[in-house]
C-alpha positions as a Markdown table, in Angstrom:
| # | Residue | x | y | z |
|---|---|---|---|---|
| 1 | Met | -16.1 | 0.5 | -6.6 |
| 2 | Ser | -16.1 | -2.8 | -8.4 |
| 3 | Glu | -18.0 | -5.9 | -7.3 |
| 4 | Lys | -14.8 | -7.4 | -6.1 |
| 5 | Pro | -12.1 | -5.9 | -3.9 |
| 6 | Tyr | -9.4 | -4.4 | -6.0 |
| 7 | Val | -6.2 | -2.5 | -5.2 |
| 8 | Gly | -3.9 | -0.5 | -7.4 |
| 9 | Ile | -0.2 | -0.9 | -6.5 |
| 10 | Val | 1.9 | 1.8 | -8.0 |
| 11 | Met | 5.6 | 2.4 | -7.7 |
| 12 | Gly | 7.9 | 5.1 | -9.0 |
| 13 | Ser | 10.5 | 2.7 | -10.6 |
| 14 | Asp | 10.9 | -1.0 | -11.4 |
| 15 | Ser | 13.7 | -1.0 | -8.8 |
| 16 | Asp | 10.9 | -0.7 | -6.2 |
| 17 | Leu | 9.4 | -4.0 | -7.2 |
| 18 | Ser | 11.3 | -6.0 | -4.6 |
| 19 | Ile | 9.7 | -4.0 | -1.9 |
| 20 | Met | 6.2 | -3.6 | -3.4 |
| 21 | Ser | 6.0 | -7.3 | -4.2 |
| 22 | Glu | 5.4 | -7.7 | -0.4 |
| 23 | Ala | 2.1 | -5.8 | -0.8 |
| 24 | Ala | 1.1 | -8.0 | -3.8 |
| 25 | Gln | 1.9 | -11.2 | -1.9 |
| 26 | Thr | 0.0 | -10.1 | 1.1 |
| 27 | Leu | -3.1 | -9.1 | -1.0 |
| 28 | Glu | -2.9 | -12.6 | -2.6 |
| 29 | Lys | -3.1 | -14.2 | 0.8 |
| 30 | Phe | -6.4 | -12.4 | 1.4 |
| 31 | Gly | -7.7 | -13.2 | -2.1 |
| 32 | Val | -7.7 | -9.5 | -3.1 |
| 33 | Glu | -7.0 | -8.7 | -6.7 |
| 34 | Tyr | -4.5 | -6.0 | -7.6 |
| 35 | Arg | -2.8 | -4.4 | -10.5 |
| 36 | Ile | 0.8 | -3.2 | -10.5 |
| 37 | Asp | 1.9 | -0.1 | -12.4 |
| 38 | Ile | 5.1 | 1.9 | -12.7 |
| 39 | Leu | 4.3 | 5.6 | -12.7 |
| 40 | Ser | 6.4 | 8.6 | -11.7 |
| 41 | Ala | 5.2 | 11.9 | -10.3 |
| 42 | His | 8.1 | 13.5 | -12.1 |
| 43 | Arg | 8.8 | 11.4 | -15.2 |
| 44 | Thr | 5.2 | 10.5 | -16.2 |
| 45 | Pro | 3.1 | 13.3 | -14.5 |
| 46 | Gln | 0.3 | 13.1 | -17.1 |
| 47 | Lys | -0.1 | 9.3 | -16.9 |
| 48 | Thr | 0.0 | 9.5 | -13.1 |
| 49 | Ala | -2.8 | 12.1 | -13.0 |
| 50 | Glu | -4.8 | 10.0 | -15.5 |
| 51 | Tyr | -4.3 | 6.9 | -13.4 |
| 52 | Ala | -5.6 | 8.6 | -10.3 |
| 53 | Gln | -8.5 | 10.3 | -12.1 |
| 54 | Asn | -9.7 | 7.0 | -13.6 |
| 55 | Ala | -9.0 | 4.8 | -10.7 |
| 56 | Ile | -12.6 | 4.6 | -9.5 |
| 57 | Asp | -13.9 | 3.9 | -13.0 |
| 58 | Asn | -11.3 | 1.2 | -13.3 |
| 59 | Gly | -12.7 | -0.5 | -10.1 |
| 60 | Ile | -9.9 | 0.4 | -7.8 |
| 61 | Gly | -10.9 | 0.8 | -4.1 |
| 62 | Val | -7.5 | 1.7 | -2.5 |
| 63 | Ile | -4.2 | 2.8 | -4.0 |
| 64 | Ile | -0.9 | 1.7 | -2.5 |
| 65 | Ala | 2.0 | 3.9 | -3.7 |
| 66 | Gly | 5.6 | 3.2 | -3.1 |
| 67 | Ala | 8.5 | 5.6 | -3.9 |
| 68 | Gly | 11.9 | 6.5 | -2.7 |
| 69 | Gly | 13.9 | 9.8 | -2.6 |
| 70 | Ala | 11.6 | 12.8 | -3.0 |
| 71 | Ala | 8.7 | 10.3 | -2.9 |
| 72 | His | 6.0 | 12.6 | -4.4 |
| 73 | Leu | 4.1 | 9.7 | -6.0 |
| 74 | Ala | 1.6 | 9.0 | -3.2 |
| 75 | Gly | 0.9 | 12.7 | -2.7 |
| 76 | Asn | 0.5 | 13.3 | -6.4 |
| 77 | Leu | -2.0 | 10.5 | -6.7 |
| 78 | Ala | -3.9 | 11.7 | -3.6 |
| 79 | Ala | -4.2 | 15.1 | -5.1 |
| 80 | Trp | -6.1 | 13.7 | -8.1 |
| 81 | Thr | -8.5 | 11.2 | -6.4 |
| 82 | Val | -10.8 | 10.8 | -3.5 |
| 83 | Leu | -9.8 | 7.2 | -2.9 |
| 84 | Pro | -7.6 | 6.3 | 0.0 |
| 85 | Val | -3.9 | 6.4 | -0.9 |
| 86 | Leu | -1.5 | 4.5 | 1.2 |
| 87 | Gly | 2.2 | 5.6 | 0.9 |
| 88 | Val | 5.1 | 3.2 | 1.3 |
| 89 | Pro | 8.5 | 5.1 | 1.7 |
| 90 | Ile | 11.3 | 3.2 | 0.1 |
| 91 | Ala | 15.0 | 3.5 | 1.1 |
| 92 | Ser | 16.7 | 4.4 | -2.2 |
| 93 | Ser | 19.1 | 7.1 | -1.2 |
| 94 | Ser | 21.9 | 7.7 | 1.3 |
| 95 | Leu | 19.2 | 8.9 | 3.7 |
| 96 | Gln | 18.0 | 5.3 | 4.0 |
| 97 | Gly | 14.3 | 6.2 | 3.3 |
| 98 | Leu | 14.0 | 9.0 | 5.8 |
| 99 | Asp | 13.7 | 11.5 | 2.9 |
| 100 | Ala | 10.9 | 9.3 | 1.4 |
| 101 | Leu | 9.2 | 9.0 | 4.8 |
| 102 | Leu | 9.1 | 12.7 | 5.4 |
| 103 | Ala | 8.0 | 13.5 | 1.8 |
| 104 | Thr | 5.2 | 10.9 | 2.1 |
| 105 | Val | 3.9 | 11.9 | 5.6 |
| 106 | Gln | 4.2 | 15.7 | 5.3 |
| 107 | Met | 1.1 | 16.3 | 3.2 |
| 108 | Pro | -0.8 | 19.6 | 3.3 |
| 109 | Ala | -4.2 | 19.7 | 5.0 |
| 110 | Gly | -6.8 | 18.3 | 2.7 |
| 111 | Val | -4.6 | 15.9 | 0.8 |
| 112 | Pro | -4.1 | 13.0 | 3.2 |
| 113 | Val | -1.8 | 10.0 | 2.5 |
| 114 | Gly | -1.8 | 7.1 | 4.9 |
| 115 | Thr | 1.9 | 6.6 | 5.5 |
| 116 | Leu | 3.4 | 3.3 | 6.5 |
| 117 | Ala | 6.8 | 2.2 | 7.6 |
| 118 | Ile | 9.8 | 2.3 | 5.3 |
| 119 | Gly | 10.4 | -0.8 | 3.2 |
| 120 | Lys | 9.0 | -4.3 | 3.2 |
| 121 | Ala | 7.1 | -4.0 | 6.5 |
| 122 | Gly | 5.5 | -0.9 | 5.2 |
| 123 | Ala | 4.4 | -2.6 | 2.0 |
| 124 | Lys | 3.0 | -5.5 | 3.8 |
| 125 | Asn | 1.2 | -3.3 | 6.3 |
| 126 | Ala | -0.2 | -1.2 | 3.5 |
| 127 | Ala | -1.8 | -4.3 | 2.0 |
| 128 | Ile | -3.3 | -5.3 | 5.3 |
| 129 | Leu | -4.6 | -1.7 | 5.8 |
| 130 | Ala | -6.0 | -1.8 | 2.3 |
| 131 | Val | -7.8 | -5.1 | 3.2 |
| 132 | Gln | -9.1 | -3.5 | 6.4 |
| 133 | Ile | -10.5 | -0.5 | 4.4 |
| 134 | Leu | -12.0 | -2.7 | 1.8 |
| 135 | Ser | -13.6 | -4.9 | 4.5 |
| 136 | Leu | -16.0 | -2.0 | 5.2 |
| 137 | His | -17.5 | -2.6 | 1.8 |
| 138 | Phe | -16.7 | -6.3 | 1.5 |
| 139 | Pro | -17.7 | -8.1 | 4.7 |
| 140 | Glu | -16.1 | -11.4 | 3.6 |
| 141 | Leu | -12.7 | -9.8 | 4.1 |
| 142 | Arg | -13.5 | -9.4 | 7.8 |
| 143 | Leu | -13.4 | -13.1 | 8.5 |
| 144 | Lys | -10.1 | -13.3 | 6.7 |
| 145 | Leu | -8.7 | -10.5 | 8.8 |
| 146 | Ile | -9.9 | -12.2 | 12.0 |
| 147 | Asn | -8.2 | -15.5 | 10.9 |
| 148 | Phe | -5.0 | -13.6 | 10.0 |
| 149 | Lys | -4.9 | -12.1 | 13.5 |
| 150 | Arg | -5.6 | -15.5 | 15.1 |
| 151 | Glu | -2.8 | -17.1 | 13.0 |
| 152 | Met | -0.3 | -14.4 | 14.2 |
| 153 | Glu | -1.3 | -15.1 | 17.8 |
| 154 | Glu | -1.0 | -18.9 | 17.3 |
| 155 | Glu | 2.4 | -18.4 | 15.8 |
| 156 | Ile | 3.6 | -16.6 | 18.9 |
| 157 | Glu | 2.0 | -19.2 | 21.2 |
| 158 | Lys | 3.9 | -21.9 | 19.4 |
| 159 | Lys | 7.2 | -20.0 | 19.7 |
| 160 | Asn | 6.5 | -19.5 | 23.4 |
| 161 | Ala | 5.7 | -23.2 | 23.9 |
| 162 | Ala | 9.0 | -24.2 | 22.2 |
| 163 | Leu | 11.0 | -21.8 | 24.4 |
| 164 | Ser | 9.3 | -23.3 | 27.6 |
| 165 | Lys | 10.6 | -26.8 | 26.9 |
């Protein structure tokens, strides 16, 4: 792993960028560097395998993979690396992401993919989970996570105070 926390964000198509940008924006809030790539388990299988096989040498600590439809991207990456892979199902078909959710979560034993919610909430939570994983190696991220949780709590307290008036 690199000397800095570093996340690889991968998506199956450029049409997924509006969802996966949530992960990028969240990582930026925590000061975690990332790289975004478009790879396809079906259209660029060799490049996808090479990405996963070289991820550690490229300094990546966690991979976030977003895909819709058959959503084999996260599982394909997980098959080629020992790094944590976090899957974000994307609603891109008439099944509204349920197909992507099932494809991402139903991995065979021995090839885990941490699966998050469908869409933007999943992308944001994938980034937060990536920061939590990286905080095991980068203690400075723990304080940022504590502050993040505190800010969420303060936001709710403000809303409650406004409702009480």
